[in-house]
Phi, psi and omega in degrees: 000138182282162177299322180297319179295317178298317179298316180298317179295320178297317179297319178296318180297317178296316179298320179295320179296317182289326186269338185292133176290132180270155179268203187312147177277079185261001180283117182288143173264142176298147179301131178084001179297141180212157176239154177206156172266114182286318181209139002284165178281153176305135178084359183292149169254123187229169174254152176270141006285152183250126175266123179253123181253128184265146176228148177225153174220133176080006179204151183256172178255137175214149179300153176306145180089348180275116180262083179233129182306142176061037175223166176190185177226156188281150168226133180252121177267127185237128174052052176213165180302160178302148178302130181253098185303321182295323184265333190246347190296330183272358183256156171290151180279126182293165176243107179202191183296340181258356183223100181262128180263141177236062185291351177273000182088016181298150180239011172197163178209150173249122186245142168271115178239138179294154175303144179125186181282146178216152174245148180223140176207141176261142171225125178278137177244153177279194182304333183254017178071023179255136178302149178292173178237108358286159181300143176256107185227159172266172168292151174277124181249158176246136174228164175237131177259128180281000000 
């Protein structure tokens, strides 16, 4: 098989993983696991681009598709209501302008945000982009971009 074929198959597999609807959120979260936005701080006034630094406690980071106990990968919710565990926990996290996936195991991102108020919240997803049980989320914070 050629490198081009291998790359194409890998890209298709990744696309299928990101696009496939996930079933129940049955991946257990370790007791006491938590997520937080390290930077910027809640209420901060910042300039764009904005670097958002993710934090975790009691659970590790692994790329999407990695089925390793007590790990997950970050999703950043931008300018949308707070994550509703009762309504959203059993579903895969969508990929759109309000839901950024960090399936490579990234722990920060630099975003171009328009001037004005913005909200940010982290939700950890399992190998299939589904929140853990119970969900590992940060507080939803508000920032202002000048």
